[in-house]
C-alpha positions in Angstrom: -32.5 78.1 59.9 -34.3 76.0 62.4 -33.4 72.6 63.9 -35.5 70.9 61.2 -33.5 72.6 58.5 -30.2 71.3 59.9 -31.8 67.8 60.3 -32.7 67.9 56.6 -29.1 68.9 55.6 -27.8 66.1 57.8 -30.0 63.6 56.1 -29.0 65.0 52.7 -25.3 64.6 53.6 -25.8 61.1 54.8 -27.7 60.1 51.6 -24.9 61.6 49.5 -22.4 59.7 51.6 -24.2 56.4 51.1 -24.9 56.8 47.4 -21.5 58.0 46.3 -19.5 55.7 48.6 -21.4 52.8 47.1 -20.7 54.0 43.6 -17.0 54.4 44.4 -16.7 50.9 45.9 -18.6 49.4 42.9 -16.3 51.2 40.5 -13.3 49.7 42.2 -14.5 46.2 41.4 -15.8 46.8 37.9 -13.9 49.6 36.1 -16.0 49.4 32.9 -19.5 49.5 34.5 -21.6 52.6 34.3 -22.2 54.0 37.8 -25.3 56.0 38.8 -27.0 55.5 35.4 -24.3 57.2 33.5 -24.8 60.6 35.2 -21.0 61.0 35.6 -19.8 59.7 32.3 -19.0 63.3 31.3 -16.1 63.4 33.8 -12.8 63.5 32.0 -10.2 60.8 32.9 -12.6 57.9 32.5 -12.4 55.5 35.5 -9.9 57.4 37.6 -11.6 60.8 37.1 -15.0 59.4 38.1 -13.5 57.7 41.1 -11.9 61.0 42.3 -15.3 62.8 41.8 -17.1 60.1 43.7 -14.6 60.3 46.6 -14.8 64.1 46.7 -18.6 63.9 46.8 -18.3 61.3 49.7 -16.1 63.8 51.6 -18.5 66.6 50.9 -21.4 64.5 52.2 -19.5 63.7 55.3 -18.6 67.3 56.0 -22.2 68.5 55.3 -23.6 65.8 57.6 -21.1 66.6 60.4 -21.6 70.3 60.1 -25.4 70.1 60.2 -25.2 67.7 63.1 -23.0 70.1 65.1 -25.1 73.2 64.2 -28.3 71.4 65.1 -26.9 70.4 68.5 -25.8 74.0 69.2 -29.2 75.3 68.3 -30.9 73.0 70.7 -28.7 74.0 73.7 
């Protein structure tokens, strides 16, 4: 994969981080609101289950962005 591919993965990770962090924060203030157009209403455990999934996706986005950033820097050296 070239440097552009790692840049794309880094962007994807940062977008996931921003979207799911915002959904997690919004769900903390309004437990009954449907987040992300109801795409995660299937998650068992109602509010708590959805919050855990959002936080796991935030962590995955953070790891993906950091990994892609590091790999892109190693490639350019």
